[in-house]
N, C-alpha and C positions, 0 to 999 in steps of 0.2 A: 563643293562641287559634290549636286546632289547628294542627298545621304543613298534615296533608297532606290533600292537596283529590281530590277520588273523578275517576274519568275521565269526555269525553264524555257515556259510554254511558250512566248513572246517571239521568237524566231520564226517556231513554225504557223503562226498563222497565216492566214488567208486573207484579203482584201472583205470584209461583209457586205454582200448584198441587203435590196431592199429585200424585207419580209412578203411586204405586195407583190412583188418583181419575185419571187419563189413561190407563193402558194398559187399564183398566177398560172405558174409554166406549172406545179400539181394538178392543178384542177383542167391545165391543157394533154396532159398525159395520163390522167384517167380515163376522159373522154377520148381518148385515142382508143386506148386500153380496152375500154367495152363495148365501145367498137368492130373489136376483132367479133370474129363466129367462134371461137377458143371459148371465147368466155361465158363462165355460167357463174348468173350472180343467183342463183341456189346453193351452192354452196360457197361460196367465193364471196368477201366480203373485203371491201378497203379498207382501210387502220392508218390513220396520220396523228404519230407521236412523236411530241415534244417530250421529250426526258433533259437532267439535269446534267450537266459534265462535273464530276462530285473534283477535276479537279482546278473546278473555278468556285464551285460554291460546295460547302461544305456542311450539311442539316442534319443536327439529331435529333432522330422520328422516336428513337426509341420510348422517350419518355408520352410522348402523345398516341404509341399506338399503343401501351401498355392497360390503357384504359377500356378499349373498346373495340380489338384485333379480333381479323381470324386470321386461325394459324392452317398451312395447308403443305402439302408436298409437291414437288414440281419436279417429275424428269424429265431431261432437256436433252437432246441430242443435236449439233451441232454437223446438218451432212455437210456442210462448204461454208463459204463466206456468208451466202446469203437466204440460207435454207437451212432453216430450222424445225425440227417435232417437238414437241412439249407435249406433256400430259401432266394436269392437276389434279390433288384426290387428296384422298384425310385429311376436307375442309372441315374442321374444328372451330364454332360459333358459338361463341362469346369465349376466347381463350384466355384462358388466368393461369399466370404465372407460379410459379411451386415457389411458397417463401421462402424455403430454405433456396435456393434458385436463385429466389431475389438478393436475397442476401450477399450471395458473393460473385453476383454481376458485376463489373468493371464495366465504366462508355468503356470502350474501346477510345487510342488513342490516334487521331484522322492518319491516313495514309500519306495526306500531300501538307503541304506547308503550309498552310490553311487551317485557322484553326475554325471550332465550329462557332456556328453560323447562329446570329437571332434569327428563328424564326416568326416572331411575337406577333410581325405586321404582316407577315404570308395566312396564319393562322384567323386570323380577323378580318382577314378577308375571303379567305375560304365561307367564315360564316355567315357573314353578308349578303355573297354572292351563290353559297351553294343553296339547290333545289331538295335533297334530303341525302342523305346518309345510306348507302346500300351495301356496306359490310354485310348486313344480318343476311342478306341475297348470297354469296357466297357457300354457309353452312353446306355440308353433303355434296357441295357442287365437285363438278366431275366433266373431264375436256378434254380432248384432243385432237391436237390441232398443229398443222404446217403451216408455217410464216417463209413466204417468201420476198423477203426486201427487194426492193422497185428502185428506191433513190435514196441517198443521204445528203443530208446540208445539216452547216454548221452555223447558226445564228445567235449571238453571242453568248448566253452562259446554255445553252439549251441545242442539242444534236438529232434533228431532226428527221425520222424515219416513216416514210412511205411504204405499206406494205401490203402483199393481198398475204389474209387469211383464210386457208383451208380449213373446213370442216369436214374430221376422218370421223369413218365407223370406232365408236368403243365401247360397241355389246362385250368384244372379244377382251376388254379390259375390267368392265364391271364384274365380268363373269372369272377373270382371275382373282379378282380383292375381294370375293363375295367365297372362294374355297378357302379353306386351311392350309390344304397340303399343298400345296405349289409344283411339288413335284408329281402329279399329277396330269396336269398339263405340259402334251408334247411337243416342243419344241428344237425343229434341228435347228432351225435360223442361227448366225451368229454374229456378231456384227465384227469385224472385221477391217484391222486399219483403218478406223473409223468415221470410213464412209460406209453408209446402208446400200448405195447401190451391187455392193455384191453381193447380198441376198437376194436384192427383187429379179435382178437379172440372170441369175441362178438359176431362180426359179421361172421367169419367165421363159426363160431356152429352151425347158422340157416343152414347150407347146407350141404347135406346130405352125404358130401366127407372126404375122409382121405388119407394123403398122407404120401407116404412110399419114402425116399431117395435109389434109385440104390448102389449113390455111394459107401454109408456105407456098399451096401452088398458083392456090384461086385469088388471096386476098391480097390488097393493098399495102394495109396494113402487118408488115416486119419489120425488121429492125431498123429500117431509112423510114419507116414513116414514123414509126415513135421516138427515135429520134427528129422529127423534120429539120432540114438544116433553114430553114428559115426561120425554125424558134429565133425568141429574143434570147434567150443562151445555147450556149454551150458545153461541149461537156466540162472541159476546163475549167468556164466558170463559173458554173454553179454545181454538176452533179461532182461530185467524192468519183475519183476515177477507179473505184473500187466498186463504184456501182452501178455499172454501164448494163443498161435492158438491154437482156435478149428473148425472146422466144425459150429459149432453152430454161430461162428463170420462172417462167411461168407455166411452162409447158415441158414439165421434167418425164423421161420414163416409166420413171415412179412415183408420178404422181397422180393421186383423185384428180387430178383435172381432167385426163384425157377420159377419164370413164365416161362424165357426163360429155361431154365432148363430141364435137363432129369428126366420126371417123371414119376408114375406112380398114375396115379388117379384114386381111384374106390370108389362106392358108397356103400353106407351100401348092398345093395342087390350081387356085384360084379358084374355093371357092369362097364365098361370103359365110360370114356366122353373125347370130344378132347379136346386138347389142346389150341385151342378157348377160351374156355367157359372160364376154370381156369384163363385166362390172362386178358376176361375182367372181371370176378370180382376181380382182385385185382388187377387193374386199378382202380376200383369205389372205391377197402378199403382206395388206394395210394390216392384219387382223394379227400375222404372226410378226412383224416387225415392231409393231407394238409391245408386245410382249417380250420384244429379245432387250428391247428400251428397258422394262420391267421388271427384269431379268438382271441385265449385266449394269446398265444404269444407277448410278448413285445418286438418292435425293437430295433437293436441296431444302429444307425447312424454310419456311417464310412468315413472315406476321406481315397480313395487309390490314386497313384501310379504305374505302373507296365511299367517291361522292359524286352524282351528277349536279352538276350545274344549273343554274337557270337557261343556260342559253345553249344546251343540251351535252353539252362536255364532259369530259370524266377524270375525273382527280386519280391516282390509286397514290397510296404510300405505302412504300414498304421496307420488311428491315431485316434483315440475313445476311449470317455470317459479323463484317463487319462494318456489312454497307447499308449505306441510306439511300433509297432511291425515291425518284417522285418524276409521275411519269402524268402528262397531259395527254387524252387518246378523247380522239373524233374519228370516229364511230359514223361509216357511212357519210363519210363530212363534205358532201356535195352538196346538201342544203344548208349549210352554213355559210353566213353571207363570211369574206374575207377579213371584211373592216372589223366584223366582232370576233374572230381567230387573234388577229392583229391584238385589238386591244385588251384580247383578256391575255397573251403574253406580254405585252407591255406592262399590263399592270402587277402581272406574276412573279415579273421580269424584277422590278421597281423595289417590288417588295423583300424581296430574299438576297436583294443588295447583290448590282453584279458590278462591282469596284474592282476587287481582283481583273477582272477580265478587263475592265477602259483601261487600267493600268499597263496591264503587259498590250494592249492595243495601239495607244496611243504610242508605247517604246517601237512597234510593227510600224508605225507607222510613218516615226521619228526613229529613230535608233537612237543613242546613244543622248534623249534630251536633258538639256539641262536650262533653269528658270534660265533668263537672262537677267544680269544685276549689273543697274545702270551706277558709274561711280563719281561722288563729289570730287569735280575738279578742282586744283588751288591753282592761283591766281599767275602757275609756271607751266600749268598744264595746258588754261585758253589760251596764254601766251602762246605756247606753240601748236598748241592745235587751229586755233583761230583763220589761219589763213587756210588750210585745206578744207574746213567748213565753208568759206568763201568761198573757195575753188568748185568744190564737188557740189555744193548744195547743200543746205541741209532743212529740216523740219523741226517745230516745233510745237509742244502741244501741253495744256497744260497737264500737271501731275494733281490725278483726284487722292483725295486724303479718303481714299479705300481699301479695303484688301487685296492682295496679289491674286488672281485664276484666271487659269487657262479653263478654254473653254471649249468642248470637243462636240462637235454634233456629228452624228455616224446616219444615215437612216431615218433623219425627220425625227431623232430625237436628239436630247439637248444633257449635255453633262458636263460639271463645271469640277474643276480640281484647283485643289489649293497645293500653297509653296508647303505643306506636311505632305501633299501627296493622298488629304482625305477627298475623294468624289465623293458626290453629291448631286442626284438625278434633277434635275431642274425641271422642265415639259417637251412633251412633242410640240415641233413645228411645222411647216408646210417645205422651209428648203428640202432635197431629198439628196442633198451634196453630201463630200466627206469633209469638215472643216475644221481646223482646231485658232482658236482665235487667243493671244493674249491682251488682257482682258483688266482693269480694278473694279473691285465691285464694291457695290455701296447701297445699300435700300431698297434690297432686291430690286437694284440693277445690275447691268456691266454692260462696261464700256472698253472696247476695246479699240488698244494702240498699235498692234501689231497681226497680221495674219500671217502665220507660220503653215501653215498646210492646207491644200485647198486641191479638193479632188482627188483626183492622183497623182499629186506630187509636192515633193517634201520643198518646200520655200526657203529652209533657212540661211543656205546658197547666196540665193541672187539677192540683191542690194535693196535697200528699206524704200527706195525709189519703188522699185517693182513692184515690193509688196506692196504700198500702198496705194500704187493705181490697180492693183488687182482689189482690193478694201476696199475700196468706194465706187464700184461696177458693183455690187452687192446691194441687192434691193436688200435694207435691212426691216422692212415690212411682216418681211414674210419670219421673224423672229416674237413674234404675239409682244411684243413691246416690251423682252427681256435684255433684248440688247437697246445699248442708244448710239448715236452718230456722237462719234467724239469729231470737234476741230481739229485740224493737224495741219499747221499752214507751213506750205513750201517758203522758203529764206533764202535769198542771197547777195542778201545787205543783213550789215545791222540795224541799218533804217529800218528793214522791214520787222527785222527782229523786235526793234524797239515801237515800233507799230502794234507790232503784237500783244506786248504787255499793258501797252494803254488800254488795252481795245480786251485786258483781261477776266473784268468784271462783267463781262457785256457780250458772252460764252450763248449759246443756244440756249440751254437749261444753266443761268445763273443757281438755283437752289443748291447744284451740286457741289459743294469746298474744294477748294482747289490749293493747294499749300506748297503749289511751285511751277517751275516748268522741266520739261523732256528736251534737249537738245540733238536732235539725229542728226550723225551726218549722213548724207543720201548714199553713199556710194557703199554703205556697212553691212556688212552679212549679219545675219541673228550672231552669231560667234563673234562676231564684235564688241562685249564689251568698253572694250576702253576707249571706244566711239560714238559711247551714249553718256548723255552729263546731266546729271540730277542736277538744276540748283532750287532750293528751296524756300522758302520765305524765314523760316527757323531752321538753324541746324540743329537735327536731333539725333541722336543715337539709342538704338535698344540692346540694354544690357543685364544678364542676368545678374540676380544681388542672392546672397545664401543665408543673409540674417546678417550681415557682416564686412561683408565684401562687395564690388563690382566686378564683374569679368566679361569679360569678351571671348566670345567662343571657352578657350582654356586660362587664356594673358588674364594677369589679375591686372587690376588697374587701377594704379594709386586712385586715395579720397582725393589729397592734394590735385590730382586732374580733373577731373569731376565738378571740385571746390562747391559740393552744394553749402549752404547755409545748417543750420543745425536744425532750425524747424524743416524745414526740407526733408535731410535724413530722416528725422524720426519717422516723419509721414509714411516714408519708403518705411522705413520698419514696422510699420502699426502694417501697412497692408500687404509684407510679407508673413505675418503671423498671421493674416488671416486668409489668405492663402492657405498655409501650412496646413491650419483647423480644419479646412475646408476639405481640404483634395489628400489628408493623411490621418485620421482619425473621425472616424461618426459611429453614434451610438449604431449599437449591431440593432435594437428597434426598428430602423428609420428604415433597415434592408431588409427588401420582404423576400423571401424564399429564395433565405442565401444561399445553399447547396445548389436549387436551379438553376438561380438566378446565376450562379459561381460559372458555371457552362457552359450556360447561352451567350452569358456575355463576353464571354472567355473569344471573342471573333478581331480576326486581324485586318482590319479594313486600312493601309501602313501609312502609319503615324498616327492613325483616329487612340481618342482617350479607351484607355481599358479600366476592368476593375477588377480586384484581387482583393480574398478577404482573410488575413493572416490574423492569429492570436486578440481577436477582438478588435480589430484595427482594417480598415477602408484606405487602398490604397489608392492611387488612379498614376494609371502610367497612360508610356503614350509608347508606338513599337517603331523601330529604325530597322532595315536588313544590313547588314553590313557583309563583306568580303570575308575572310579568316584567311593563314595561309599553314591549311593543317597537316602534317607530311607534305612538305609545298605542293600541295595540293586547293586551288582554291577553292573555299568553302562557303557555301550562303547559310549565313545564319539569322538569329533572332534577336536582338537584344534588344531589354526592358530598358526604357528610362522612365525616371517620374517626373512629372510631369516640373517640369521649372520654372520659377519666379523671375519672368520679363518684366522691364520697367520701359519708359521712355523717356532718357533724360535731355532736356535743354543745352547746349555748352555755350552758348550765346547770351545766356542770362544764366547760366550753372541754377538751375529750377527741373523741380521734376514735374514731367507733364500727365502721366497714366500709365498704369498698370495695363504691357499689353497682353491680353489672355486668347487671342486668336494665335502665338507665336511660342515653339517652341523651343526655338535656337535664337540667341542674342545677335548681332552684327559679328561679320570675321574682326580679326585684329586689323587687319590692312582697313579695312570699311571704317571700323573707329578714327585712324589712325589720319585717313584721308577726311572724314567730316571734322576732328580737331584742328586739323592746318584749312581747311577750310572757313574755321568757325573765329580763328586768329585771324584770318584776313580780312575777315568781313566778306566773304564770298555766301553774296544769297540774290535772292531776288531784286533787290530794290539796286544795286549796284548797274543794271541793267536799263533803267530807267533815262528818258534823255535829260532830264534836272541831276543825274548823279556825276558825279569826275570822280568818283572811287578808282574807277577802273584805269583811267588817266594817271592819275594820282600812284594807282599802285603798278602800272606800265614802267613808269619812271623809277619807280621804285627796282624794276628790275631791271632795265640798261646798268646802272648801277651795279646789284648784287652779283649782274653776270660777268661784267669787272674785277669788282674785287674776287671771289670764291679764287682766279688764276694764279692769286698773286700771296705770297706767306713774309714773313719776317718781322722787319718796325715799320710802322706806317703812322706817318701825318698826314692827318686830317685836315682842310683848312674850311675855314667857315662851318663846323659843324653844327652850328644849331639849334633844335631841338634835339637832335641824337637822332632822328629818326632812320642811321644806318648802321645802329647798335646793333643788331643780329647781324647783321655782315662781313663784321667783324672778329669772328671764331679762333679762322686760321692766322690771328696772325700774334705775336709773339708779346707786341707793343706797340699801345695806342697811345698818342700822342693827340689831344684833340685843343684846336688852337678858336678862343670865339666871343667875338669883343661886347657883346651886345650882352649884357646882366640875366635880365629875364632869362634869358633865351636855355642862362646856365643854369638857371635855376630847374627846370623842365630836361635839362640835359642830364643833372647832377640827380634830379629823383630816379631818370630809367637807371642810373646807374648801377645803382644803390640795388636796382633787383636781379641783375646781369651778373649772368654766369662767371664772366669775365671782368666783373670789374676793379679785380686788383690788377688787370693787366694798363689799365684807362688813365691817362689822367689829361687835368685837365689846363690849358694856357689862357687865361680872360688878355687879351691884347689881338690889335692887328698884327697882320702879318709881317708886314711893312716893317712892325716894330719890335718885335716879340725875338727875344734870346732863345737859339737852340743850343743846345751842346751835345747833341746826340748825333750821328749817324742815320737814316732813314733809307729803306729798301725801296718804298713807294712811298710817293708824297698826291695825296689822291684832293682836288678842289670839280664840287657837284656842283652846279649851277650857282655857285657864289662868284664865279667869276663874272659876271655881270653887273654885281655889287663894284666893281673895280674899271676905273679908267684904266687907259694903256698908260698912261705915268703910273698908276696903282701898280699896275703888273710889273712894270720895269720895276720898280722902287723892293717888290716882293721875291723878282728874280734876284735882284741884289741881295738881297737879305739872307738866303736860305739856300741858291743853289751851293753855295758849301759843302748844305748838311745830304745835300741829295743824293745817293749814289746808288741809282736805278733807274725806278718808272718813275714819269707827270702824269697822270691822267686827268684830264680835261674835258669837261660835258659842261655845255652853255649854249645859247640862245645865238647863235648866226646872226645879226642879219643880214648878212647876202644872200639871207634863205628867205629876208621875209618878203612874201613879196604884195600884202595888200592885211587890211584891219580885221581884226574878230571883233560880230558883237551876238554874243547870244545871252538866252536871259540866268547861263551858270558861270560864265567865261568870256571878258574880257583883254584885251592885248591890241593897243591902241600907240602911234605914233605919237610925240605931244612936241614934234616940230614939225612940219613943213615943210620940207625938204625943196621945194620951189619957190619957195620962196622966205625959207627959216624964219615963220612965224609963228609963233606960237600957240595953241591950241588951247580954250577958254578949258579944257578940260582940267590945268592947273592955276592955281590961286597965285596968283601977281606978288599979293604981298606975303605969301609967305617965305620961308630961306629956301622951302626946292623950289625955285622960279630961281633964285638969286644966284646960288650953287647952279644949275644944271643950265642955266645962261654963260657962266663962265666957261662949265664945260666942253661946250660946246663951240662959244667961241674958238678958242681955245686949243679946241680939234682934240681933246682926249679923249671923245666920242663921237659914234656917228651921226648919233641922235638919243635922247629922252623914253625912254618907252616909261606904256602906266601898262600894269596888272591887277587882275582883279578877282580872284577864281573862288567861288562861292566854298562853304563849309571846308574851309582849307585853310595853310598859316601865312597864304600867300591873298592879303584885303586890303585892294589899295595900296602899294607898295608900284612905286618909282626905279627903275634900273638902265643904265648905261647899255646903247645899242654899241655894240663892237663885233668887227667882221673876222673870221678866221686867220685870210692874208695877211690881217696889222698882227694878231696875235702872233701868227708861225715868226713873221717872221722877228717881235721881240724875243722868242725864244731859242731860235737860229742864234742869234748874236752874243743871249748866255750860252751856249757851248750848247745847247739841246739841240739832238737830232730826230729826226721824228721819223720816227716807225711806220705810225701806221695812221690815215685819215679813211673816215669816210663818217657820213653819213647815218644817223640813227634810221634802221629798217622800219616801217611803220606797221601799227598795231591794227587790224582789220575791225576788234570791237570797238570804234569810236565813234563817236557825233563824229560830223563832219566838220565842227568846229573845233573839238578835240582831234580831231588828227590835223587840221590847217598850224593850229597852237604846236603840237609835237613834231608837225614838219621841219619847225627852225631850231631845232638842234643838233649840234655837231659837237663830234666827237673826234676825241683822235693821244694817241701816245708820242709824251717825249723822252729821248735816252738822254742822259745826261753822259755826255760824250768827252768835251773839252771843256771843262770848268773856265770861264772867265777871269782872269785876277784880280 
């Protein structure tokens, strides 16, 4: 389960719209508003403002503003959600902080869950792109404005506001500020219940005037025209529901806008009055209202630095209370090209690190996201799932030896997300759609193998086949050569998988190193980890090392299991101490600006490395969000974890591979066990090559294992051979092995000596026809050794041992009734030595050998149906001759000796075999005999 948990903000997010489309819409609305007759550009101006959303980006500007800032007082009154009056006065530049205050000042703790972010990249961008700093022009600055918010948008870490700013008369404010005794100013106006209209409407009602807005009657640019139904966006898709534009928000009864607009003013008798009279009256109203703000509103003391950029934009950085504010303003923005605004916003966004938003947005697009984790299959899993893979069709792709990454593309911006949920900005792209790709990252290139989100749809529930079809339709040329299309092949048979492996090193980009293949069921969803299989060229695991022991997460791994040679273990210890020295202790001189660096570097980009200086030591951490139950309430907490030492170990040859600096966690214990089993069973890429018979031999072992795991008690194993079935006997309390071959017994004894059940096993070196048995056995097995017997040998065997078997007799052999044709291939040969049509021997047998004489006699006396030649490369069965016997005759013999057949069937075929291997395996017959009435 992923350790990362998103913030509380992700569930309230909305789909990101393109910044180009947002600006296009804003410009369109600006032109509509300007065309209205009520708009007066002499006292009104548009302001397009990008303000950081502190819940995603928390920056500390205190130190930066201490150097060269202007301090001022701000009186602010919000008439409603969209209208704000602001008075700025008492501006002082340069502001110098009192030394005593400086000593006691403590940097405030961030109010959100993210710690302060490093702003060095942003300050570098500011230094390169600024035209001049205009902070000193703010000294003695005073202004009285009314700001009307027209519309609001949210774009990544920015809140975008389009406002109309109205300059109001400030002469009375200046007079008020110059008078020492403020009581000399008489003001009957009192701000009531947070609404300034009470003041102004009361004064207006004393006049005998009535106002009628001509624009509402004569102009077509009313509410409907401002929000044109044919516009690219509607209110729901772009504009915040609280920012619906109407004429009241632009021309308010208490606004100075209407003093300059074209109105018809009439008294009750219908006489017209001059525009000058209404202008004078409104100035008196605004003057009294402004004085009320000064008298009854508590000002906020702010510090600010302002910069004019080369492209004409303005950047304001402000600190007040415990808040840090960054604003990017575009005054009279119609002269700025949209591309210039977009480039600037994107550059600043990247310099400030928007990773917290990207992670929340990922979980907004795909709730409860977890990386898909392919499993390393054992032979048992391959045996069970091979048929499903063939029936459902499957896909195979090279496993790139790189780092796992997600690529998330949002409105022409590409970001990568690591398994530790570390976010990195990549580049801008031509693609303007929403997309999430699951990739491998290598040498600056992303190689996708899955598409899990596309435009407005979460694809995780869809089948892999559907996801691949959508991904194949994407034009990868739009990604600025950052994403390379991968060769993912659809297969419906094992031979197609083999063909893929043959061309494994002939991919479109052979320079990309691969360390195995990934097999995915075509009907599997992204949630089906158990239907995605990872077959590696070598079976390696990632373990945590603490200087002495290895761990899979919190589970101790025995050294005997890893079994590293001393030289390899010494190398791991040496690397560990180098890691510990680098991450744990550093000379203080090597850490510049310790105090400031500690604050600026204390940023949380989930699971990013972090630093902290304690007792002259330099500690490195990564962060992981967790949920704890505190008073039965789920509470999100941050846990600091020191960077662990992760190593990659090759279990196939018990060697140290490399240090994994890209990982903060080891493999889980389940992953470790699955890879350990795969290593023991030698499951690797080679077993799928056409020249390998490993899968066939392992398949035969699975057949025997599936038989033996059902029984227990005393076991008699006939024709044990080299002891390949030793690990299948753990559920038996006593095992007796009968084997006549001396060389095979040597190998068998060596294997027994290393077995956990060696005290339960005994060996009888003799033929089964001549061996003397004293005990009674619950189970007798004869696997494939029966083909070394003639029909007479089988009868003699049962005559000798039938009285010692009181239970099940299990047989597995090649049934001559199932034989259809000779098998010829480069790795397996299975042929008849005698031609049934004329009873002539083939040239394969040396007529001067004893095999020719013995086979002739057996065949002449009908002791067998034929003589079979078998040769399997890389196995113990090389140039071997055996008897061809049929199941009908064998069954008759067992019945004659009192054995009652319980089950009889042919072996179910394993689809992951070559054609010749399938033909060979199809000759296998298996059935059980139960001892019923022993023959005296």
